[in-house]
C-alpha positions in Angstrom: -5.4 95.3 -70.3 -5.4 91.6 -69.9 -7.7 91.2 -72.8 -5.7 93.7 -74.9 -2.5 91.8 -74.1 -4.2 88.5 -75.1 -5.2 90.1 -78.5 -1.9 91.8 -79.4 0.5 89.5 -77.6 3.6 90.2 -75.6 6.1 92.9 -76.5 9.4 90.9 -76.7 11.4 93.8 -78.2 10.5 96.5 -75.7 13.9 96.5 -74.2 15.6 96.7 -77.6 13.4 99.7 -78.5 14.3 101.4 -75.2 18.0 100.9 -75.8 17.7 102.4 -79.3 15.7 105.3 -78.0 18.4 106.1 -75.4 21.0 106.0 -78.1 19.3 108.4 -80.5 17.6 110.8 -78.0 19.0 114.4 -77.8 17.7 115.2 -74.3 15.6 112.6 -72.5 13.7 109.4 -72.9 10.5 108.6 -70.9 9.7 104.9 -70.5 6.2 103.8 -69.4 6.6 100.4 -67.7 4.4 98.2 -65.5 4.9 98.8 -61.8 6.3 95.3 -61.3 8.9 95.6 -64.1 12.6 95.7 -63.4 13.7 99.3 -62.9 16.2 101.0 -65.3 19.4 101.7 -63.3 20.1 104.7 -65.6 16.8 106.5 -64.8 17.3 110.0 -63.5 13.8 110.2 -62.1 10.8 108.0 -61.5 7.1 108.8 -61.4 4.9 106.1 -59.9 1.2 105.6 -60.6 -1.2 103.0 -59.3 -0.3 100.3 -61.9 2.5 102.0 -64.0 5.8 103.7 -63.5 7.4 106.3 -65.8 11.1 106.3 -65.8 12.8 109.4 -67.1 16.4 109.2 -68.4 18.2 112.5 -69.0 20.6 111.3 -71.7 22.7 114.5 -71.3 23.7 113.3 -67.8 23.7 109.5 -68.3 26.6 107.5 -69.6 25.2 105.3 -72.4 26.8 102.6 -74.4 28.2 103.8 -77.8 26.1 103.6 -80.9 26.8 100.6 -83.0 27.0 100.5 -86.8 24.2 98.0 -86.8 21.8 100.4 -85.0 22.8 103.4 -87.1 22.5 101.7 -90.4 19.9 99.0 -90.3 17.5 100.0 -87.5 17.4 103.7 -88.0 17.4 103.9 -91.8 14.2 103.3 -93.6 13.4 103.2 -97.3 12.1 106.8 -97.0 15.4 108.0 -95.6 17.7 106.2 -98.1 20.5 108.1 -99.8 18.8 108.2 -103.2 17.6 111.6 -104.4 14.0 112.5 -103.7 11.5 112.2 -106.5 11.3 115.4 -108.6 8.0 117.3 -108.7 6.8 118.2 -112.2 5.9 121.8 -112.6 3.4 123.3 -115.0 0.2 122.0 -116.4 -0.5 118.5 -117.8 
């Protein structure tokens, strides 16, 4: 893992992705974290391994911060999910 981390670098937006996942999840979010990482206070259960920890957050039970317009519009939307109509499919032969 050390070599892999050296090649790909750190993951500075991991917490931002976790917050976004918690906001859009319907039932639960499972986060795989290093054993030494700061625990999530909203985790409803924790499963510990030798070097990792899986934190489960049941979003139906947890109180989460409200979704923001920024997250709903810019982070969640992609060019494929824009409001434009889908391309039409030509029928028949060429």
